[in-house]
Every structure is written in structure tokens, then in C-alpha cells.
DRENTIFI-537468 format. One record per residue: chain; x negated, y negated, z of N, C-alpha, C, O in turn; residue number from 1. Coordinates in pm, whole numbers, plus 32768, in hexadecimal, padded with zeros to 4 digits. Layout:
N
+---+-------+--------+------+--------+---------+------+-------+--------+------+-------+--------+------+-----+
| c | neast | nnorth |  nup | caeast | canorth | caup | ceast | cnorth |  cup | oeast | onorth |  oup |   k |
+---+-------+--------+------+--------+---------+------+-------+--------+------+-------+--------+------+-----+
| A |     X |      Y |    Z |      X |       Y |    Z |     X |      Y |    Z |     X |      Y |    Z | NUM |
...
+---+-------+--------+------+--------+---------+------+-------+--------+------+-------+--------+------+-----+
end
This chain:
158
+---+-------+--------+------+--------+---------+------+-------+--------+------+-------+--------+------+-----+
| c | neast | nnorth |  nup | caeast | canorth | caup | ceast | cnorth |  cup | oeast | onorth |  oup |   k |
+---+-------+--------+------+--------+---------+------+-------+--------+------+-------+--------+------+-----+
| A |  0996 |   F284 | 9080 |   090D |    F270 | 9057 |  08E9 |   F2CA | 8FE1 |  091A |   F33B | 8FD6 |   1 |
| A |  0896 |   F299 | 8F8D |   086D |    F2E4 | 8F18 |  07F7 |   F33A | 8F3E |  0796 |   F308 | 8F77 |   2 |
| A |  07FE |   F3BA | 8F21 |   0796 |    F417 | 8F47 |  072A |   F429 | 8EE0 |  06DB |   F486 | 8EEA |   3 |
| A |  0726 |   F3D4 | 8E7D |   06BF |    F3DF | 8E16 |  0664 |   F367 | 8E21 |  068E |   F2FC | 8E4F |   4 |
| A |  05E7 |   F376 | 8DF9 |   058E |    F302 | 8E02 |  05BE |   F294 | 8DA5 |  05DA |   F2AC | 8D30 |   5 |
| A |  05C7 |   F21A | 8DD9 |   05FA |    F1AD | 8D88 |  0599 |   F139 | 8D79 |  05B7 |   F0DB | 8D2F |   6 |
| A |  052A |   F13B | 8DBB |   04CE |    F0CC | 8DAF |  0447 |   F0FB | 8D7C |  041F |   F16C | 8D9C |   7 |
| A |  0400 |   F0AE | 8D31 |   042D |    F033 | 8CF5 |  047E |   F04E | 8C77 |  0467 |   F0B1 | 8C31 |   8 |
| A |  04DB |   EFF9 | 8C5C |   0527 |    F003 | 8BE1 |  04D4 |   EFC9 | 8B6F |  0479 |   EF7A | 8B86 |   9 |
| A |  04F5 |   EFF1 | 8AF5 |   04A3 |    EFC2 | 8A85 |  049E |   EF2C | 8A73 |  043D |   EEF7 | 8A3D |  10 |
| A |  0505 |   EEE5 | 8AA1 |   0504 |    EE54 | 8A8F |  04D8 |   EE0B | 8B0D |  04F2 |   ED94 | 8B1E |  11 |
| A |  0495 |   EE53 | 8B64 |   0462 |    EE14 | 8BDE |  03CA |   EE13 | 8BDA |  038B |   EE4A | 8B80 |  12 |
| A |  0391 |   EDD4 | 8C3D |   0301 |    EDC9 | 8C43 |  02DB |   ED36 | 8C3E |  0323 |   ECE1 | 8C72 |  13 |
| A |  026E |   ED1B | 8C00 |   0241 |    EC91 | 8BF5 |  029F |   EC46 | 8B98 |  02AF |   EC6C | 8B24 |  14 |
| A |  02DD |   EBDA | 8BCA |   0338 |    EB8E | 8B73 |  02ED |   EB54 | 8AFC |  027B |   EB27 | 8B0A |  15 |
| A |  032C |   EB54 | 8A87 |   02E9 |    EB1D | 8A11 |  02D6 |   EA87 | 8A1F |  0320 |   EA43 | 8A66 |  16 |
| A |  0272 |   EA54 | 89DA |   0258 |    E9C4 | 89E0 |  02BC |   E976 | 898A |  02CE |   E8FE | 899D |  17 |
| A |  02FD |   E9BC | 892C |   0360 |    E977 | 88DA |  03C9 |   E9DA | 88A8 |  03B2 |   EA53 | 88A2 |  18 |
| A |  043B |   E9A3 | 8885 |   04AA |    E9F0 | 8850 |  04A2 |   E9E8 | 87B8 |  04B0 |   E97C | 877F |  19 |
| A |  048B |   EA58 | 8776 |   047E |    EA59 | 86E5 |  0505 |   EA50 | 869E |  050A |   EA45 | 8623 |  20 |
| A |  0573 |   EA55 | 86EA |   05FB |    EA45 | 86B8 |  0616 |   EA9D | 863E |  064A |   EA70 | 85D8 |  21 |
| A |  05F1 |   EB1C | 864A |   060C |    EB7B | 85DF |  06A1 |   EB9A | 85D2 |  06C9 |   EBEB | 857E |  22 |
| A |  06F1 |   EB5C | 8625 |   0782 |    EB6F | 8622 |  07C9 |   EAF4 | 85EA |  0843 |   EAE9 | 85F6 |  23 |
| A |  0781 |   EA9B | 85AE |   07B9 |    EA1D | 857C |  082E |   EA31 | 851C |  0888 |   E9DD | 8517 |  24 |
| A |  082D |   EA9E | 84D0 |   0898 |    EAB5 | 846E |  0901 |   EB16 | 84A1 |  095A |   EB3E | 8456 |  25 |
| A |  08F7 |   EB3D | 851D |   0959 |    EB98 | 8559 |  09DC |   EB4F | 8572 |  09DB |   EADA | 859A |  26 |
| A |  0A4D |   EB92 | 855A |   0ACD |    EB51 | 857B |  0ADE |   EB3F | 8612 |  0B39 |   EAF9 | 863F |  27 |
| A |  0A87 |   EB7E | 8660 |   0A8E |    EB76 | 86F2 |  0A1F |   EB21 | 872E |  0A00 |   EB2D | 87A4 |  28 |
| A |  09E2 |   EAC9 | 86DC |   096E |    EA7C | 870D |  098E |   EA26 | 8787 |  0939 |   EA17 | 87DF |  29 |
| A |  0A07 |   E9EE | 8790 |   0A2A |    E99A | 8803 |  0A38 |   E9F1 | 8880 |  0A13 |   E9C7 | 88EE |  30 |
| A |  0A6C |   EA69 | 886E |   0A78 |    EAC6 | 88DD |  09EE |   EAF1 | 890F |  09D6 |   EAFD | 8987 |  31 |
| A |  0994 |   EB07 | 88B1 |   090B |    EB2E | 88D4 |  08C7 |   EABE | 8923 |  0889 |   EAD8 | 898A |  32 |
| A |  08D4 |   EA43 | 88F5 |   089A |    E9D2 | 893E |  08D2 |   E9CD | 89CE |  0888 |   E9B3 | 8A2D |  33 |
| A |  0953 |   E9E5 | 89DC |   0996 |    E9E0 | 8A5E |  095D |   EA4B | 8ABD |  093B |   EA2C | 8B2F |  34 |
| A |  0954 |   EAC7 | 8A8E |   0923 |    EB31 | 8AE8 |  088E |   EB22 | 8B06 |  0860 |   EB46 | 8B72 |  35 |
| A |  0843 |   EAEC | 8AA7 |   07B5 |    EAD1 | 8AC2 |  07A8 |   EA64 | 8B2C |  0755 |   EA6E | 8B87 |  36 |
| A |  07F9 |   E9FB | 8B20 |   07F4 |    E98D | 8B81 |  0819 |   E9BB | 8C0D |  07E6 |   E985 | 8C6F |  37 |
| A |  0873 |   EA1E | 8C17 |   089E |    EA50 | 8C99 |  0848 |   EAC4 | 8CCB |  085B |   EAF3 | 8D3C |  38 |
| A |  07E9 |   EAF3 | 8C7A |   078F |    EB5D | 8CA4 |  07CA |   EBE9 | 8CA2 |  078F |   EC45 | 8CDB |  39 |
| A |  083D |   EBFB | 8C63 |   087A |    EC81 | 8C5F |  0835 |   ECDA | 8BFC |  0834 |   ED55 | 8C0C |  40 |
| A |  07FA |   ECA0 | 8B95 |   07A6 |    ECE7 | 8B36 |  072B |   EC90 | 8B22 |  072B |   EC19 | 8B43 |  41 |
| A |  06C3 |   ECCC | 8AEC |   0646 |    EC82 | 8ADB |  060D |   EC99 | 8A50 |  0635 |   ECF6 | 8A09 |  42 |
| A |  05B1 |   EC44 | 8A2B |   0566 |    EC57 | 89B0 |  04FC |   ECC2 | 89CA |  04D3 |   ECD8 | 8A3C |  43 |
| A |  04D0 |   ED02 | 8960 |   045F |    ED5E | 896A |  03E0 |   ED0C | 897D |  03DF |   EC95 | 895D |  44 |
| A |  0377 |   ED48 | 89AF |   02FA |    ECFD | 89C5 |  02C4 |   ECB8 | 8947 |  027B |   EC55 | 8951 |  45 |
| A |  02E7 |   ECEC | 88D0 |   02B7 |    ECAC | 8855 |  030D |   EC35 | 882B |  02F5 |   EBF9 | 87C2 |  46 |
| A |  0373 |   EC12 | 887B |   03C7 |    EB9E | 885F |  0441 |   EBBB | 880B |  048B |   EB5F | 87E7 |  47 |
| A |  0458 |   EC3A | 87EA |   04CD |    EC5F | 879A |  0540 |   EC8E | 87F3 |  052B |   ECB8 | 8865 |  48 |
| A |  05B7 |   EC87 | 87BD |   062D |    ECBB | 8802 |  0657 |   ED42 | 87C7 |  068C |   ED97 | 880F |  49 |
| A |  0640 |   ED56 | 8749 |   0663 |    EDD0 | 8701 |  06FA |   EDEB | 8706 |  0725 |   EE4F | 8741 |  50 |
| A |  0748 |   ED94 | 86CA |   07DA |    ED9B | 86D6 |  0818 |   EE1D | 86A3 |  087E |   EE49 | 86D9 |  51 |
| A |  07DF |   EE5A | 863E |   0819 |    EED3 | 8603 |  07EC |   EF53 | 8648 |  081B |   EFC0 | 8624 |  52 |
| A |  0794 |   EF49 | 86A8 |   0761 |    EFC1 | 86EC |  07CE |   F001 | 8741 |  0812 |   EFBC | 878D |  53 |
| A |  07E0 |   F085 | 8735 |   0843 |    F0C8 | 878A |  081B |   F0C1 | 881E |  07A5 |   F0C3 | 883F |  54 |
| A |  087F |   F0BA | 8874 |   0869 |    F0B5 | 8905 |  0867 |   F145 | 8938 |  08C7 |   F18F | 8925 |  55 |
| A |  07FB |   F16B | 8978 |   07F2 |    F1F3 | 89AE |  0848 |   F1FF | 8A2B |  0866 |   F19D | 8A6E |  56 |
| A |  0870 |   F27A | 8A48 |   08BF |    F294 | 8AC1 |  086F |   F26D | 8B3D |  08A9 |   F23D | 8B9F |  57 |
| A |  07EC |   F280 | 8B3A |   0796 |    F25A | 8BAB |  0799 |   F1C3 | 8BC1 |  07A7 |   F196 | 8C33 |  58 |
| A |  078C |   F176 | 8B57 |   0790 |    F0E4 | 8B62 |  0818 |   F0B7 | 8B99 |  081E |   F061 | 8BF0 |  59 |
| A |  0883 |   F0F2 | 8B64 |   0908 |    F0CC | 8B90 |  091D |   F0EE | 8C23 |  095B |   F0A1 | 8C6C |  60 |
| A |  08EA |   F162 | 8C4F |   08F6 |    F189 | 8CDC |  08AF |   F124 | 8D36 |  08E2 |   F100 | 8DA0 |  61 |
| A |  083B |   F0F6 | 8D0B |   07F2 |    F093 | 8D59 |  083D |   F00E | 8D5D |  0842 |   EFCC | 8DC5 |  62 |
| A |  0877 |   EFE8 | 8CEE |   08C6 |    EF6D | 8CE8 |  093E |   EF76 | 8D45 |  095C |   EF18 | 8D8E |  63 |
| A |  0983 |   EFE7 | 8D44 |   09F5 |    EFFB | 8D9F |  09C9 |   EFEB | 8E30 |  0A0E |   EFAC | 8E80 |  64 |
| A |  0957 |   F025 | 8E4F |   0924 |    F01D | 8ED8 |  090B |   EF8B | 8F00 |  0927 |   EF65 | 8F72 |  65 |
| A |  08D8 |   EF3B | 8EA4 |   08BE |    EEAE | 8EC2 |  093E |   EE5E | 8ED1 |  0945 |   EE04 | 8F24 |  66 |
| A |  09A4 |   EE7F | 8E82 |   0A21 |    EE35 | 8E86 |  0A76 |   EE58 | 8F00 |  0ACE |   EE0B | 8F26 |  67 |
| A |  0A5D |   EECB | 8F3D |   0AAE |    EEF7 | 8FAF |  0AAC |   EE92 | 9021 |  0B15 |   EE72 | 9059 |  68 |
| A |  0A39 |   EE60 | 9043 |   0A2F |    EE00 | 90B1 |  0A78 |   ED7E | 908E |  0ABA |   ED44 | 90E4 |  69 |
| A |  0A6C |   ED53 | 9013 |   0AAC |    ECD7 | 8FE9 |  0B44 |   ECE4 | 8FEA |  0B8A |   EC86 | 9011 |  70 |
| A |  0B77 |   ED56 | 8FC0 |   0C08 |    ED68 | 8FB6 |  0C47 |   EDA6 | 9031 |  0CC1 |   EDA9 | 903E |  71 |
| A |  0BF4 |   EDD6 | 908C |   0C28 |    EE0D | 9109 |  0C6E |   EE93 | 90FB |  0CC6 |   EEB3 | 914B |  72 |
| A |  0C49 |   EEE1 | 9098 |   0C84 |    EF65 | 9086 |  0C17 |   EFCA | 9067 |  0BA4 |   EFA7 | 9050 |  73 |
| A |  0C3E |   F048 | 9068 |   0BE0 |    F0B4 | 904B |  0C1E |   F111 | 8FE4 |  0C93 |   F137 | 8FEF |  74 |
| A |  0BCF |   F135 | 8F81 |   0BF8 |    F198 | 8F1D |  0B8A |   F1FF | 8F13 |  0B15 |   F1DD | 8EFE |  75 |
| A |  0BAF |   F27B | 8F22 |   0B4F |    F2E9 | 8F15 |  0B42 |   F30C | 8E81 |  0BA5 |   F32D | 8E3F |  76 |
| A |  0ACB |   F305 | 8E4F |   0AB2 |    F329 | 8DC4 |  0A2D |   F371 | 8DBC |  09C4 |   F336 | 8DD5 |  77 |
| A |  0A32 |   F3EE | 8D9A |   09BA |    F441 | 8D8D |  09B7 |   F478 | 8CFF |  09F6 |   F4DE | 8CE3 |  78 |
| A |  096F |   F436 | 8CA4 |   096E |    F465 | 8C1A |  092F |   F4EF | 8C0D |  08CA |   F50C | 8C4E |  79 |
| A |  096A |   F543 | 8BBA |   0934 |    F5C9 | 8BA6 |  08B1 |   F5C5 | 8B58 |  0858 |   F618 | 8B6E |  80 |
| A |  08A5 |   F567 | 8AFD |   082A |    F556 | 8AB1 |  0809 |   F4C1 | 8AB0 |  083A |   F477 | 8A5B |  81 |
| A |  07B5 |   F494 | 8B0E |   0798 |    F405 | 8B1D |  0760 |   F3C1 | 8AA0 |  076C |   F347 | 8A92 |  82 |
| A |  0723 |   F40C | 8A47 |   06E7 |    F3CE | 89D1 |  074C |   F3B9 | 8960 |  0731 |   F36C | 8904 |  83 |
| A |  07BF |   F3FC | 8965 |   0824 |    F3EC | 88FC |  0869 |   F365 | 8908 |  0878 |   F32F | 8976 |  84 |
| A |  0893 |   F32E | 8897 |   08DE |    F2AF | 889D |  0967 |   F2C4 | 88DE |  09A5 |   F32E | 88D1 |  85 |
| A |  0994 |   F25E | 8923 |   0A1B |    F260 | 895D |  0A7B |   F22D | 88F1 |  0A58 |   F1D6 | 88A2 |  86 |
| A |  0AF3 |   F264 | 88EF |   0B54 |    F238 | 888A |  0B98 |   F1B7 | 88B7 |  0B98 |   F196 | 892D |  87 |
| A |  0BD0 |   F16F | 8857 |   0C19 |    F0F3 | 8877 |  0C8C |   F110 | 88D7 |  0C9F |   F0C8 | 893A |  88 |
| A |  0CD8 |   F178 | 88B9 |   0D4C |    F199 | 890C |  0D27 |   F1BE | 8999 |  0D67 |   F192 | 89F8 |  89 |
| A |  0CBE |   F20F | 89AA |   0C93 |    F237 | 8A30 |  0C61 |   F1BE | 8A7E |  0C7E |   F1B1 | 8AF5 |  90 |
| A |  0C17 |   F167 | 8A3D |   0BE4 |    F0EF | 8A80 |  0C58 |   F099 | 8AB2 |  0C54 |   F067 | 8B23 |  91 |
| A |  0CBE |   F086 | 8A5F |   0D2F |    F033 | 8A87 |  0D78 |   F071 | 8AFE |  0D9B |   F02B | 8B5D |  92 |
| A |  0D8D |   F0F4 | 8AFA |   0DD4 |    F135 | 8B69 |  0D86 |   F129 | 8BEC |  0DC1 |   F116 | 8C56 |  93 |
| A |  0D01 |   F134 | 8BE5 |   0CB0 |    F126 | 8C5F |  0CB1 |   F096 | 8C91 |  0CBA |   F07F | 8D0A |  94 |
| A |  0CA7 |   F034 | 8C37 |   0CAD |    EFA8 | 8C61 |  0D36 |   EF85 | 8C98 |  0D42 |   EF38 | 8CF8 |  95 |
| A |  0D9E |   EFBC | 8C5D |   0E26 |    EFA7 | 8C8D |  0E35 |   EFDC | 8D1B |  0E70 |   EF9B | 8D71 |  96 |
| A |  0DFF |   F053 | 8D33 |   0E05 |    F08F | 8DB8 |  0DB4 |   F03C | 8E1C |  0DDF |   F027 | 8E8E |  97 |
| A |  0D40 |   F00E | 8DF2 |   0CEA |    EFBE | 8E49 |  0D2C |   EF3B | 8E71 |  0D16 |   EF0A | 8EE0 |  98 |
| A |  0D7B |   EF02 | 8E19 |   0DB5 |    EE7E | 8E32 |  0E44 |   EE83 | 8E68 |  0E83 |   EE1A | 8E76 |  99 |
| A |  0E78 |   EEF9 | 8E85 |   0F07 |    EF04 | 8EA4 |  0F33 |   EEB9 | 8F21 |  0FA6 |   EE8F | 8F29 | 100 |
| A |  0EDB |   EEA6 | 8F84 |   0F06 |    EE5A | 8FFA |  0F0C |   EDC4 | 8FDE |  0F5A |   ED7C | 901C | 101 |
| A |  0EBB |   ED96 | 8F80 |   0EB9 |    ED08 | 8F5F |  0F15 |   ECE6 | 8EEB |  0F40 |   EC73 | 8EDC | 102 |
| A |  0F34 |   ED49 | 8E9A |   0F84 |    ED34 | 8E23 |  0FE0 |   EDAB | 8E10 |  0FC9 |   EE00 | 8DBA | 103 |
| A |  104A |   EDB2 | 8E62 |   10A4 |    EE25 | 8E59 |  10DE |   EE33 | 8DCC |  110A |   EDD2 | 8D8F | 104 |
| A |  10DD |   EEAE | 8D9D |   1113 |    EEC9 | 8D18 |  11AA |   EED2 | 8D1E |  11E2 |   EF0E | 8D79 | 105 |
| A |  11EA |   EE97 | 8CBE |   127A |    EEA5 | 8CB7 |  129E |   EF00 | 8C42 |  1302 |   EEEA | 8BFD | 106 |
| A |  124E |   EF63 | 8C2E |   1263 |    EFC7 | 8BC6 |  128F |   F048 | 8C0A |  1268 |   F063 | 8C7B | 107 |
| A |  12DF |   F096 | 8BC5 |   1315 |    F10F | 8C01 |  12BE |   F189 | 8BEA |  12C9 |   F1EA | 8C35 | 108 |
| A |  126A |   F188 | 8B87 |   121C |    F1FE | 8B64 |  1187 |   F1E7 | 8B7B |  1154 |   F179 | 8B66 | 109 |
| A |  1143 |   F24F | 8BA5 |   10B2 |    F24C | 8BB9 |  106B |   F22F | 8B35 |  0FFF |   F1F5 | 8B35 | 110 |
| A |  10A7 |   F257 | 8AC7 |   1067 |    F247 | 8A45 |  1081 |   F1C0 | 8A05 |  1047 |   F1A1 | 899D | 111 |
| A |  10D7 |   F16F | 8A40 |   10F0 |    F0EA | 8A09 |  1073 |   F094 | 8A17 |  102D |   F097 | 8A7C | 112 |
| A |  105A |   F049 | 89B1 |   0FE7 |    EFEE | 89B2 |  1019 |   EF66 | 89E4 |  107A |   EF30 | 89AF | 113 |
| A |  0FD6 |   EF2D | 8A4A |   1002 |    EEAB | 8A7E |  0FF3 |   EE3D | 8A14 |  0FA3 |   EE48 | 89B7 | 114 |
| A |  1041 |   EDD4 | 8A24 |   103F |    ED65 | 89C4 |  0FB4 |   ED2C | 89B0 |  0F8F |   ED09 | 8940 | 115 |
| A |  0F64 |   ED22 | 8A1C |   0EE0 |    ECE4 | 8A13 |  0E7F |   ED35 | 89BD |  0E16 |   ED03 | 8996 | 116 |
| A |  0EA1 |   EDB3 | 899E |   0E46 |    EE09 | 8951 |  0E74 |   EE25 | 88C3 |  0E26 |   EE59 | 8873 | 117 |
| A |  0EEF |   EE04 | 88A3 |   0F29 |    EE2F | 8823 |  0EDB |   EE01 | 87A8 |  0EC2 |   EE53 | 874F | 118 |
| A |  0EB4 |   ED87 | 87A1 |   0E6D |    ED57 | 872B |  0DE1 |   ED8E | 871C |  0DA7 |   ED88 | 86B0 | 119 |
| A |  0DA9 |   EDC1 | 8788 |   0D20 |    EDF3 | 8785 |  0D1C |   EE88 | 8767 |  0CC4 |   EEB7 | 871F | 120 |
| A |  0D7A |   EED3 | 879F |   0D79 |    EF64 | 8791 |  0DA8 |   EF90 | 8708 |  0D6E |   EFEC | 86CE | 121 |
| A |  0E0D |   EF51 | 86D3 |   0E40 |    EF75 | 8650 |  0EB3 |   EFD8 | 8659 |  0EE9 |   EFF1 | 86C4 | 122 |
| A |  0ED7 |   F00F | 85E9 |   0F46 |    F06D | 85E0 |  0F21 |   F0F0 | 8622 |  0EAE |   F106 | 8646 | 123 |
| A |  0F82 |   F146 | 8632 |   0F6E |    F1C6 | 8676 |  0EF9 |   F214 | 863D |  0EAB |   F24F | 8689 | 124 |
| A |  0EEB |   F214 | 85BA |   0E7F |    F261 | 857D |  0DF4 |   F22C | 85A3 |  0D92 |   F276 | 859E | 125 |
| A |  0DED |   F1AD | 85C9 |   0D6C |    F171 | 85ED |  0D47 |   F187 | 867F |  0CD6 |   F16C | 86A6 | 126 |
| A |  0DA4 |   F1B8 | 86CF |   0D88 |    F1C8 | 875E |  0D1A |   F22E | 877A |  0CD7 |   F226 | 87E1 | 127 |
| A |  0D07 |   F28E | 871F |   0C9E |    F2F1 | 8731 |  0C18 |   F2C2 | 86FA |  0BB2 |   F305 | 870D | 128 |
| A |  0C17 |   F251 | 86B6 |   0B9E |    F219 | 867C |  0B40 |   F1EB | 86EB |  0B6E |   F1B3 | 874F | 129 |
| A |  0ABD |   F200 | 86DB |   0A60 |    F1D1 | 8742 |  0A6A |   F13A | 8759 |  0A7A |   F0EC | 86FC | 130 |
| A |  0A62 |   F114 | 87D6 |   0A62 |    F087 | 87FE |  09DA |   F04B | 87DE |  0973 |   F086 | 87FD | 131 |
| A |  09DA |   EFD5 | 87A0 |   095C |    EF8F | 8785 |  0946 |   EF23 | 87EF |  09A2 |   EF00 | 883A | 132 |
| A |  08CD |   EEF1 | 87F4 |   08AE |    EE89 | 8857 |  0900 |   EE0A | 883F |  0929 |   EDC9 | 88A0 | 133 |
| A |  091A |   EDE6 | 87C2 |   0968 |    ED6D | 87A9 |  09F9 |   ED80 | 87D7 |  0A35 |   ED23 | 880D | 134 |
| A |  0A30 |   EDF6 | 87C3 |   0ABA |    EE0F | 87F0 |  0AC2 |   EE1B | 8887 |  0B26 |   EDF5 | 88C3 | 135 |
| A |  0A5A |   EE4F | 88C5 |   0A56 |    EE53 | 8958 |  0A56 |   EDC4 | 898E |  0A9D |   EDA5 | 89EE | 136 |
| A |  0A08 |   ED6D | 8951 |   0A06 |    ECE0 | 897A |  0A91 |   ECA3 | 896E |  0ABD |   EC59 | 89C6 | 137 |
| A |  0AD7 |   ECC2 | 8901 |   0B5E |    EC8C | 88ED |  0BBE |   ECC4 | 8956 |  0C11 |   EC7A | 898A | 138 |
| A |  0BB4 |   ED45 | 8975 |   0C0B |    ED7F | 89DC |  0BF3 |   ED3E | 8A64 |  0C52 |   ED1B | 8AAA | 139 |
| A |  0B75 |   ED2D | 8A88 |   0B55 |    ECEF | 8B09 |  0B88 |   EC5F | 8B0E |  0BC1 |   EC34 | 8B72 | 140 |
| A |  0B72 |   EC15 | 8AA3 |   0BA2 |    EB8B | 8A9C |  0C38 |   EB86 | 8AAE |  0C6B |   EB3B | 8B01 | 141 |
| A |  0C80 |   EBD6 | 8A60 |   0D12 |    EBD4 | 8A64 |  0D48 |   EC01 | 8AEC |  0DA8 |   EBC7 | 8B1F | 142 |
| A |  0D0B |   EC66 | 8B25 |   0D35 |    EC96 | 8BA9 |  0D22 |   EC2A | 8C13 |  0D7D |   EC10 | 8C62 | 143 |
| A |  0CAE |   EBED | 8C16 |   0C93 |    EB87 | 8C7B |  0CEC |   EB0C | 8C68 |  0D19 |   EAD0 | 8CCA | 144 |
| A |  0D05 |   EAE7 | 8BEC |   0D5F |    EA76 | 8BD3 |  0DEE |   EA96 | 8BFE |  0E34 |   EA3F | 8C32 | 145 |
| A |  0E1B |   EB13 | 8BE9 |   0EA2 |    EB3C | 8C14 |  0EAD |   EB38 | 8CAC |  0F13 |   EB0D | 8CE2 | 146 |
| A |  0E44 |   EB65 | 8CF1 |   0E44 |    EB61 | 8D84 |  0E45 |   EAD0 | 8DB3 |  0E91 |   EAAC | 8E0D | 147 |
| A |  0DF3 |   EA7E | 8D76 |   0DEC |    E9EF | 8D9A |  0E73 |   E9AB | 8D86 |  0E9F |   E95E | 8DDB | 148 |
| A |  0EB5 |   E9C8 | 8D17 |   0F36 |    E98C | 8CFA |  0F9F |   E9B8 | 8D60 |  0FF3 |   E968 | 8D89 | 149 |
| A |  0F9A |   EA37 | 8D89 |   0FFA |    EA6A | 8DEB |  0FE2 |   EA2F | 8E74 |  1041 |   EA0D | 8EBB | 150 |
| A |  0F64 |   EA24 | 8E9B |   0F44 |    E9F4 | 8F21 |  0F44 |   E95C | 8F2D |  0F56 |   E927 | 8F9A | 151 |
| A |  0F30 |   E918 | 8EBF |   0F2E |    E885 | 8EBE |  0F80 |   E853 | 8E48 |  0F48 |   E820 | 8DE7 | 152 |
| A |  1004 |   E863 | 8E4E |   1058 |    E838 | 8DDD |  104D |   E7A3 | 8DC5 |  1037 |   E756 | 8E23 | 153 |
| A |  105C |   E779 | 8D48 |   1057 |    E6EA | 8D29 |  10C9 |   E6A2 | 8D73 |  1134 |   E6DB | 8D89 | 154 |
| A |  10B0 |   E625 | 8D97 |   1119 |    E5D8 | 8DDD |  1197 |   E5D0 | 8D8A |  1193 |   E5BE | 8D10 | 155 |
| A |  1207 |   E5DE | 8DCE |   1287 |    E5D4 | 8D8C |  12BB |   E657 | 8D52 |  132A |   E65C | 8D1D | 156 |
| A |  1269 |   E6C3 | 8D5B |   129A |    E744 | 8D26 |  12E0 |   E78F | 8D96 |  12C2 |   E77A | 8E0B | 157 |
| A |  133E |   E7E7 | 8D71 |   138C |    E82F | 8DD8 |  133A |   E892 | 8E25 |  136E |   E8D6 | 8E7D | 158 |
+---+-------+--------+------+--------+---------+------+-------+--------+------+-------+--------+------+-----+
end
């Protein structure tokens, strides 16, 4: 359990009457639509998604808490400074740990980035870069699709 206050998150509250699609030009727009449709992330009350906004450690901790029930695992994450942005690399490692019972890693090192995250996280130098909302949407999309593919393989696949 997260010991820091997590509600309400900035993108919660009264749902907006419309989606202003401020992410229309994002390379992750399809991923954003997917996570919005599944309720894993939400629009801000003003109808914006704010794709370039950094994800705070507090927001990420709350998201992890919500995903725990869905994935059937628990990850302890207590950010030292809840207002600071979480890095891309740290977010991937926490999501990887959260999903390990549903999507066992076949990597030998804790620092290896899983296949589902490689295109979103970037090269090693980018792993310390703050995670943005659009990249978080892409990570969640890719993770859930990898789990779905593993648990429900297409017919005729080994």
C-alpha cells in the first residue's frame, strides 16, 4: 500500500464533457486512445490529456496501486519525493515487477528493459529522462497487449 495521499489525482474528478484531443499529433495517440478507453488514465477536467506533462511519482504510485488488483500482484513503491517526476527507466522496472506473474521476464538482468518497453523508453541515456503522460500511455498499452498475447495466443501459434 502507498503511504502517501493519492486521491484525488489531477486527472480525476468531474469527467470532461468532451475530449479536446490535444494529443492528436503525438506519435502515441493510438496508445492514448486505448488507455483512455480502458480507464487506466483519464482526461483532465478541462478535456485535455496533456501528453508532454511529466508523470509525478505520486501519480505513478496511485496508478500502480490501481493496476495491482487487475494484475494480481503487489509492488511496494514509496517515492521519496512524490512531487518529482518518475524516470522512464524506473517506471519500466516497476511495471515489469508488477506484471511478473502474468508476464515472466526471460531476461537475465534486473536492468534489462523488456521487449514491450524498448521503443518507448529509448536508449540507456534516456532512461533517466522523466516519463511523460504520452509515454506512460504507450507503456501501459504495450504491457497489456503483451500480457494479452501471452495469455490468449492467436490460433495456430506455438
